[in-house]
TIVOBA-334395 format. One line per 5 residues: number of its first residue (from 1); for each residue x, y, z of N, C-alpha, C. Coordinates in Angstrom, 1 decimal. Example, Ala and Ser with C-alpha at 12.3 -4.5 7.8 and 13.67 -1.06 7.14 Angstrom:
TIVOBA-334395
1> 13.2,-5.7,7.8,12.3,-4.5,7.8,13.2,-3.3,7.8; 12.8,-2.2,7.1,13.7,-1.1,7.1,12.9,0.0,7.9
//
This chain:
TIVOBA-334395
1> -4.0,0.9,17.3,-2.9,1.0,16.4,-1.7,0.7,17.2; -0.8,-0.2,17.0,0.4,-0.5,17.7,1.6,0.5,17.4; 2.2,1.2,18.4,3.2,2.3,17.9,4.5,1.8,18.6; 5.5,1.9,17.5,6.9,1.9,18.2,7.8,2.9,18.3; 8.6,3.2,19.4,9.4,4.6,19.5,10.9,3.9,19.5
6> 11.7,4.0,18.5,12.9,3.7,18.5,14.1,4.8,18.5; 14.7,5.0,19.5,15.4,6.0,19.6,16.4,5.9,20.7; 17.6,6.2,20.8,18.6,6.0,22.1,18.8,7.0,23.1; 17.8,8.0,22.7,17.9,9.1,23.6,16.6,8.9,24.6; 16.9,8.6,25.9,15.7,8.2,26.6,15.0,9.5,26.9
11> 15.0,10.7,26.8,14.3,11.9,27.3,13.5,11.9,25.8; 13.8,11.6,24.8,13.5,11.6,23.5,12.2,10.6,23.3; 12.7,9.6,23.7,11.6,8.4,23.6,10.5,8.7,24.7; 10.6,9.2,25.8,9.6,9.2,26.8,8.5,10.6,26.1; 9.2,11.7,25.8,8.7,13.0,25.1,7.3,12.3,24.0
16> 8.0,11.5,23.3,7.0,10.9,22.2,6.0,10.1,22.7; 6.4,9.1,23.5,5.7,8.2,24.3,4.6,8.8,25.2; 4.9,9.9,25.8,3.8,10.7,26.6,2.9,11.2,25.8; 3.4,11.8,24.7,2.4,12.4,23.7,1.4,11.2,22.9; 2.0,10.3,22.5,1.1,9.4,22.0,0.0,8.8,23.1
21> 0.5,8.6,24.3,-0.5,8.3,25.5,-1.7,9.3,25.5; -1.1,10.5,25.7,-2.0,11.7,26.1,-3.1,11.8,24.9; -2.8,11.6,23.7,-3.7,11.3,22.2,-4.4,10.4,22.3; -4.4,9.3,23.4,-5.4,8.3,23.6,-4.7,6.8,23.3; -3.5,6.5,22.5,-3.1,5.6,21.9,-2.3,4.7,23.3
26> -2.8,3.6,23.4,-2.5,2.7,24.5,-1.3,1.8,24.1; -1.3,1.2,23.1,-0.2,0.0,22.6,0.9,0.9,22.0; 1.7,1.5,23.0,3.0,2.2,22.6,4.2,1.4,23.4; 5.2,1.1,22.4,6.3,0.5,23.0,7.6,1.0,22.5; 8.7,1.1,23.5,9.8,1.9,23.3,11.2,0.9,23.3
31> 12.0,1.5,21.9,13.2,0.3,22.1,14.4,1.6,22.1; 15.6,1.0,22.6,16.6,1.9,23.0,17.8,2.0,21.6; 17.3,1.0,20.8,18.4,1.0,19.9,17.9,0.2,18.5; 18.5,0.3,17.5,18.0,-0.3,16.2,17.9,-1.8,16.3; 18.8,-2.4,17.1,18.9,-3.7,17.1,17.9,-4.3,17.9
36> 17.6,-3.4,19.1,16.6,-3.8,20.0,15.3,-4.1,19.3; 15.0,-3.0,18.4,13.7,-3.1,17.8,13.7,-4.3,16.6; 14.7,-4.5,16.0,14.6,-5.4,14.8,14.7,-6.8,15.6; 15.3,-6.9,16.6,15.6,-8.1,17.3,14.2,-8.6,18.2; 13.3,-7.6,18.1,12.0,-8.2,18.8,10.8,-8.4,17.6
41> 9.6,-8.6,18.1,8.5,-9.0,17.2,8.2,-7.7,16.7; 8.6,-6.6,16.8,8.0,-5.3,16.4,7.9,-5.0,15.1; 8.9,-5.2,14.0,8.7,-4.9,12.7,7.5,-5.7,12.1; 7.2,-7.0,12.4,5.9,-7.5,11.8,4.5,-7.2,12.7; 4.9,-6.8,13.8,3.5,-6.5,14.7,3.2,-5.2,14.9
46> 4.2,-4.3,14.2,4.1,-2.5,14.7,3.3,-2.0,13.4; 2.6,-1.2,13.6,1.7,-0.4,12.6,2.6,0.5,12.3; 3.2,1.6,13.1,4.1,2.7,12.9,5.0,2.8,13.7; 6.2,3.2,13.5,7.3,3.4,14.3,8.0,5.0,14.0; 8.0,5.5,15.1,9.0,6.6,15.1,10.4,6.3,15.2
51> 11.0,6.6,14.2,12.5,6.1,14.3,13.5,7.1,14.1; 14.6,7.2,15.1,15.4,8.5,15.0,16.6,8.3,14.1; 17.0,9.0,13.4,18.0,8.9,12.3,19.4,8.6,13.0; 19.5,9.5,13.9,20.8,9.7,14.6,21.2,8.9,15.7; 21.0,7.8,15.7,21.3,6.8,16.8,22.9,6.3,16.5
56> 23.5,5.9,17.4,25.0,5.8,17.6,25.3,4.4,17.0; 24.6,3.2,17.8,25.0,1.9,17.4,24.4,1.5,15.7; 23.5,1.9,15.7,22.7,1.6,14.3,21.9,2.8,13.9; 22.1,3.2,12.9,21.3,4.6,12.7,19.8,4.1,11.9; 19.2,5.3,12.0,17.6,4.7,11.5,17.6,4.3,10.2
61> 18.7,5.1,9.3,18.5,4.8,7.8,19.0,3.4,7.6; 19.9,2.8,8.5,20.2,1.3,8.4,19.0,0.4,8.8; 18.4,0.8,9.6,17.1,0.1,10.2,16.0,-0.1,9.0; 15.9,1.1,8.4,14.7,1.2,7.2,15.5,0.3,6.1; 16.7,0.3,6.0,17.3,-0.6,4.8,16.8,-2.1,5.1
66> 17.2,-2.3,6.3,16.9,-3.9,6.8,15.2,-4.0,6.6; 14.6,-3.1,7.1,13.2,-3.4,6.9,12.7,-3.6,5.8; 13.2,-2.5,4.6,12.9,-2.9,3.4,13.2,-4.1,2.7; 14.6,-4.7,3.0,14.9,-6.1,2.4,14.0,-7.0,3.0; 13.7,-7.0,4.4,12.7,-8.1,4.8,11.3,-8.2,4.4
71> 11.1,-6.7,3.7,9.5,-6.5,3.2,8.8,-6.5,4.3; 9.2,-5.7,5.7,8.2,-5.4,6.6,7.3,-4.3,6.0; 6.1,-4.2,6.7,5.3,-3.4,6.1,4.7,-2.1,7.3; 5.7,-1.9,8.2,5.8,-1.0,9.1,5.9,0.4,8.7; 4.9,1.3,9.0,5.3,2.8,8.4,6.2,3.5,9.2
76> 7.1,4.1,8.8,8.0,4.9,9.4,7.8,6.3,9.3; 7.7,6.8,10.4,7.9,8.2,10.8,9.5,8.6,11.1; 10.3,9.2,10.4,11.9,9.5,11.0,11.6,10.8,11.6; 12.6,10.6,13.0,12.8,11.8,13.7,14.3,12.3,13.6; 14.3,13.5,13.3,15.8,13.9,13.2,15.9,15.6,13.8
81> 16.9,15.9,14.1,17.2,17.3,14.2,18.4,17.8,13.3; 18.4,17.0,12.1,19.3,17.6,11.0,18.6,17.4,9.7; 18.0,18.1,9.3,17.4,18.1,7.9,18.1,17.8,6.9; 19.2,17.8,6.9,20.2,17.2,5.5,20.0,15.9,5.5; 19.6,15.1,6.3,19.7,13.4,6.3,18.4,13.4,5.3
86> 17.6,14.1,5.2,16.2,13.9,4.6,16.3,13.4,3.3; 17.2,13.7,2.3,17.2,13.2,1.0,17.5,11.6,1.0; 18.5,11.2,2.1,18.5,9.7,2.0,17.6,9.0,2.8; 16.6,9.6,3.5,15.7,8.7,4.1,14.6,8.6,3.5; 14.4,8.8,2.3,13.0,8.4,1.6,12.9,6.7,1.3
91> 11.8,6.2,1.7,11.7,4.8,1.2,10.3,4.4,1.0; 9.9,3.2,0.8,8.6,2.8,0.4,7.5,2.9,1.6; 8.4,2.6,2.8,7.4,2.6,4.1,7.4,4.0,4.8; 8.3,4.9,4.3,8.7,6.3,5.0,7.5,6.9,4.6; 6.6,7.6,5.6,5.5,8.5,5.4,5.6,9.9,6.0
96> 6.7,10.0,6.5,6.7,11.2,7.1,8.2,11.7,7.9; 8.6,13.0,8.2,9.4,13.4,8.9,9.1,14.4,9.8; 9.6,14.2,11.4,9.6,15.2,12.3,10.8,15.4,12.8; 10.7,16.9,13.4,11.9,17.5,13.6,11.9,17.9,15.3; 13.0,17.8,16.0,13.1,18.1,17.3,13.0,19.7,17.6
101> 12.2,20.3,18.5,11.4,19.5,19.4,10.2,19.0,19.1; 9.8,18.1,19.4,8.6,17.3,19.0,7.2,18.1,19.5; 6.4,18.2,18.5,5.0,18.9,18.9,4.0,18.0,18.7; 2.9,18.3,19.8,1.8,17.4,19.7,0.9,17.3,18.5; 0.9,18.4,18.1,0.0,18.8,16.7,0.9,17.9,15.5
106> 2.0,17.7,15.6,2.8,17.2,14.4,2.7,15.6,14.6; 2.7,15.2,15.8,2.7,13.8,16.0,1.1,13.3,15.9; 0.1,14.0,16.2,-1.1,13.4,16.0,-1.4,13.4,14.7; -1.2,14.5,13.8,-1.3,14.5,12.3,-0.8,13.1,11.6; 0.6,13.0,12.1,1.1,11.8,11.4,0.7,10.5,11.8
111> 0.1,10.2,13.2,-0.3,9.1,13.5,-1.9,8.7,12.8; -2.6,10.0,12.5,-3.9,9.7,12.0,-3.4,9.2,10.3; -2.4,9.7,9.8,-2.0,9.6,8.3,-1.8,8.1,8.2; -0.8,7.5,9.4,-0.3,6.3,9.3,-1.6,5.1,9.3; -2.5,5.7,10.1,-4.0,4.9,10.4,-4.7,4.7,9.1
116> -4.7,5.9,8.4,-5.6,5.9,7.1,-4.8,4.9,6.2; -3.4,5.0,6.2,-2.7,4.1,5.3,-2.8,2.5,5.6; -2.7,2.0,6.9,-2.8,0.9,7.3,-4.1,0.4,7.0; -5.3,1.1,7.0,-6.7,0.7,6.5,-6.5,0.2,5.1; -6.1,1.2,4.4,-5.6,1.1,2.7,-5.0,-0.3,2.5
121> -3.8,-0.6,3.3,-3.0,-1.6,2.6,-3.5,-3.0,3.7; -4.3,-2.7,4.2,-4.7,-4.1,5.4,-5.1,-5.2,4.4; -4.6,-6.5,4.8,-4.9,-7.5,4.0,-6.2,-8.0,4.4; -7.2,-8.6,3.5,-8.2,-9.2,3.9,-8.5,-10.7,3.5; -8.9,-11.4,4.2,-8.7,-13.1,3.7,-10.4,-13.4,3.6
126> -10.5,-13.7,2.3,-11.8,-14.1,1.9,-12.0,-15.5,1.4; -12.5,-16.2,2.4,-12.6,-17.8,2.2,-11.1,-18.4,1.5; -10.2,-18.1,2.4,-8.9,-18.6,2.1,-7.9,-17.7,1.1; -8.7,-16.9,0.5,-8.0,-16.1,-0.7,-7.6,-14.7,0.0; -6.3,-14.1,-0.2,-5.9,-12.9,0.3,-5.9,-11.8,-0.6
131> -6.3,-10.6,-0.4,-6.5,-9.3,-1.0,-6.2,-8.3,-0.2; -5.5,-7.2,-0.9,-5.1,-6.2,-0.1,-6.4,-5.1,-0.1; -6.7,-4.5,0.8,-7.8,-3.6,1.1,-8.0,-2.7,-0.2; -7.1,-1.9,-0.5,-7.0,-1.1,-1.4,-7.3,-1.7,-2.9; -7.4,-2.6,-3.2,-7.5,-3.3,-4.3,-9.1,-3.6,-4.6
136> -9.9,-3.7,-3.7,-11.1,-4.0,-3.8,-12.1,-2.9,-3.9; -12.8,-3.0,-5.1,-13.7,-1.7,-5.4,-15.2,-1.7,-4.6; -15.7,-3.1,-4.8,-17.2,-3.1,-4.3,-17.6,-4.8,-4.0; -18.2,-5.1,-3.2,-18.8,-6.4,-2.8,-20.4,-6.4,-3.3; -20.7,-7.3,-3.8,-22.1,-7.3,-4.5,-22.5,-8.9,-4.0
141> -23.8,-8.8,-3.7,-24.6,-10.3,-3.5,-25.0,-10.8,-4.9; -24.3,-12.1,-5.1,-25.0,-12.4,-6.4,-25.0,-14.1,-6.3; -26.3,-14.8,-6.6,-26.5,-16.1,-6.6,-26.0,-16.7,-5.2; -26.4,-15.9,-4.0,-26.3,-16.7,-2.8,-24.4,-16.5,-2.2; -23.8,-15.7,-3.3,-22.5,-15.6,-2.7,-22.2,-14.0,-2.6
146> -21.4,-13.4,-1.9,-20.8,-12.2,-1.8,-19.5,-12.2,-2.8; -19.7,-11.2,-4.0,-18.6,-11.3,-5.0,-17.9,-10.0,-4.6; -16.5,-10.1,-4.4,-15.5,-9.1,-4.5,-15.0,-8.7,-5.7; -15.4,-7.7,-6.2,-14.9,-7.0,-7.6,-13.6,-6.2,-7.2; -12.4,-6.3,-8.1,-11.4,-6.0,-7.6,-10.7,-5.1,-8.7
151> -9.9,-4.1,-8.4,-9.5,-3.1,-9.6,-8.7,-3.7,-10.4; -8.2,-4.9,-10.4,-7.3,-5.7,-11.3,-8.3,-6.7,-12.2; -9.3,-6.7,-11.9,-10.4,-7.5,-12.7,-10.7,-8.8,-12.1; -9.9,-9.1,-11.0,-10.3,-10.3,-10.2,-11.3,-10.2,-9.3; -12.1,-11.3,-9.4,-13.4,-11.7,-8.7,-13.2,-12.7,-7.7
156> -13.6,-12.5,-6.4,-13.3,-13.5,-5.4,-14.9,-13.7,-4.8; -15.0,-15.0,-4.6,-16.3,-15.3,-3.9,-16.2,-15.5,-2.6; -17.1,-15.4,-1.8,-17.5,-15.7,-0.3,-18.7,-16.0,0.0; -19.0,-17.1,1.0,-20.3,-17.7,1.4,-20.8,-16.7,2.4; -20.1,-15.8,2.8,-20.5,-14.9,4.0,-21.3,-13.8,3.4
161> -22.2,-13.5,4.1,-23.3,-12.3,3.4,-22.8,-10.8,3.4; -23.5,-10.1,2.3,-22.8,-8.8,2.2,-22.9,-7.8,3.6; -24.1,-8.3,4.1,-24.2,-7.5,5.4,-23.2,-7.7,6.4; -22.8,-8.9,6.6,-21.7,-9.6,7.5,-20.3,-8.8,7.1; -20.0,-8.7,5.8,-18.9,-8.2,5.1,-19.1,-6.4,5.6
166> -20.2,-6.1,5.3,-20.0,-4.7,5.8,-19.9,-4.2,7.0; -20.3,-5.0,8.0,-20.0,-4.9,9.4,-18.6,-5.2,9.8; -17.9,-6.3,9.1,-16.5,-6.5,9.5,-15.7,-5.4,8.8; -15.8,-4.9,7.7,-15.0,-4.1,6.7,-15.1,-2.6,7.2; -16.3,-2.1,8.2,-16.5,-0.7,8.3,-15.3,0.2,8.8
171> -14.6,-0.5,9.7,-13.4,0.1,10.1,-12.2,0.2,9.1; -12.3,-0.5,7.9,-11.3,-0.6,7.0,-11.8,0.4,6.1; -12.8,1.3,5.9,-13.3,2.4,4.9,-14.3,1.7,3.9; -15.2,0.9,4.3,-16.0,0.3,3.3,-17.4,0.8,4.1; -18.5,0.9,3.2,-19.7,1.4,3.8,-20.9,0.6,2.9
176> -21.9,0.1,3.3,-23.2,-0.5,2.9,-23.9,0.7,2.1; -24.2,0.4,0.7,-24.9,1.4,0.2,-26.3,0.6,-0.1; -26.4,-0.8,0.0,-27.7,-1.1,-0.2,-27.6,-2.5,0.6; -28.9,-3.5,0.7,-28.4,-4.6,1.1,-27.8,-5.5,0.5; -27.5,-5.4,-0.7,-26.9,-6.0,-1.5,-25.5,-5.7,-1.7
181> -25.0,-4.5,-1.4,-24.0,-4.3,-1.9,-22.9,-3.3,-0.9; -21.7,-3.3,-1.0,-20.6,-2.6,0.1,-19.6,-1.8,-0.9; -19.3,-0.9,-0.6,-18.6,-0.1,-1.5,-17.2,0.3,-0.7; -16.0,0.5,-1.3,-14.8,0.7,-0.6,-14.6,2.2,-0.8; -14.8,2.9,0.1,-14.9,4.4,0.0,-13.2,5.0,-0.3
186> -12.3,4.2,-0.3,-10.8,4.5,-0.9,-11.0,4.9,-2.3; -12.0,4.1,-3.1,-12.1,4.7,-4.5,-13.1,5.5,-4.7; -13.9,6.2,-3.8,-14.9,7.2,-3.9,-14.4,8.4,-4.9; -15.3,8.8,-6.0,-15.2,10.0,-6.7,-15.9,11.1,-6.1; -17.1,10.6,-6.4,-18.4,11.6,-6.2,-19.7,11.0,-6.1
191> -20.7,12.0,-5.5,-21.8,11.3,-5.7,-22.7,12.2,-7.0; -23.0,11.5,-7.8,-23.4,12.2,-9.1,-25.0,12.7,-8.9; -25.6,12.0,-8.4,-26.8,12.7,-7.9,-27.4,11.8,-6.7; -28.4,12.0,-6.2,-28.7,11.7,-4.7,-28.7,10.0,-4.7; -28.8,9.3,-5.6,-28.8,7.8,-5.8,-27.8,7.1,-6.5
196> -26.7,8.1,-7.1,-25.6,7.4,-7.8,-24.3,7.7,-7.3; -23.6,6.7,-6.9,-22.0,6.8,-6.7,-21.3,6.4,-7.5; -20.2,7.4,-7.8,-19.1,7.2,-9.0,-17.7,7.0,-8.3; -17.4,5.8,-8.8,-15.9,5.5,-8.5,-14.9,6.2,-9.2; -13.5,6.0,-8.9,-12.5,7.0,-9.6,-12.2,6.1,-11.1
201> -12.8,4.8,-10.9,-12.6,4.0,-12.4,-13.9,4.3,-13.2; -14.6,5.1,-12.7,-15.8,5.5,-13.6,-16.9,4.6,-13.5; -16.8,3.7,-12.5,-17.9,2.8,-12.4,-19.0,3.4,-11.4; -20.5,3.2,-11.9,-21.4,3.7,-11.1,-21.9,2.7,-10.3; -22.5,3.0,-9.2,-23.3,2.1,-8.4,-24.4,2.9,-7.8
206> -25.7,2.0,-7.6,-27.1,2.7,-6.9,-27.0,2.6,-5.6; -27.2,3.7,-4.8,-27.6,3.7,-3.5,-28.9,3.7,-3.0; -29.5,2.4,-2.2,-30.7,2.3,-1.8,-31.1,3.6,-1.2; -32.4,3.9,-1.4,-33.0,4.9,-0.7,-32.9,5.0,0.8; -33.0,3.7,1.5,-33.0,3.5,2.9,-31.4,3.6,3.4
211> -30.7,3.5,2.5,-29.2,3.6,3.0,-28.7,5.0,3.0; -29.2,6.1,2.1,-28.6,7.2,1.8,-28.1,7.9,2.9; -28.8,8.3,4.0,-28.4,8.8,5.3,-27.2,8.1,6.0; -27.5,7.0,6.1,-26.1,6.3,6.8,-24.9,6.3,5.8; -25.1,6.0,4.7,-24.0,6.1,3.8,-23.3,7.5,3.9
216> -24.2,8.6,3.9,-23.6,9.9,3.8,-23.0,10.2,5.1; -23.4,9.9,6.3,-22.9,9.8,7.5,-21.2,9.1,7.4; -21.2,7.7,6.8,-20.1,7.0,6.9,-19.1,7.7,5.9; -19.5,8.3,5.0,-18.8,9.1,3.8,-18.3,10.4,4.6; -18.9,11.0,5.4,-18.3,12.3,6.2,-17.4,11.8,6.8
221> -17.5,10.7,7.8,-16.5,10.3,8.8,-15.2,9.9,8.0; -15.2,9.0,7.2,-14.3,8.5,6.3,-13.3,9.9,5.7; -13.9,10.8,5.3,-13.3,11.9,4.4,-12.7,12.9,5.6; -13.2,12.8,6.8,-12.7,13.5,7.9,-11.4,12.9,8.5; -11.4,11.7,8.4,-10.1,10.8,8.8,-9.4,10.9,7.9
226> -9.5,10.8,6.6,-8.6,11.0,5.7,-7.9,12.3,5.6
//
């Protein structure tokens, strides 16, 4: 995950950067102003940015408004020492607020939250067609194709095997439940019995006996991450 830190206070930038690196994140980039952040490739290539509200040249709120107009998908964690700014700071990509002094536990929690959102809204390219990860319910092998069943009713075909898609999408919250089916765990509701998986829209899918153990392990890891 690529992390941006946009703050005109060098000490605060370093504090957040040091915590991120301590937590194991290597791709951490710092920006001393809102214009420095916006004029770089960061808005289109950064997964999450720690954005200071109270910058002098350009406030974090102004940066957020520009990012919304340009339709950037970078998630924003606002940093502030003044809670009264919070009502003005909400937006479609704002996922949290942290206050000074910054605590490692708070930063760790919010980075994990951003990672889970990133997986859900990631774009998947299916033989030239684009779909958002969260819109896919499951993938099923049919007549030599992998058929993507979407919540909208849309169906997309791919010549790649279900097994290959299962391997490629595991890091995005998908899991194999049989040789011929992959399910999107973002839509998981419950396991009805040992062999039946129920999705939030009521769809019931059968879990192959040989996949029960691996599926339950994948489900536990997914729920823990979420």
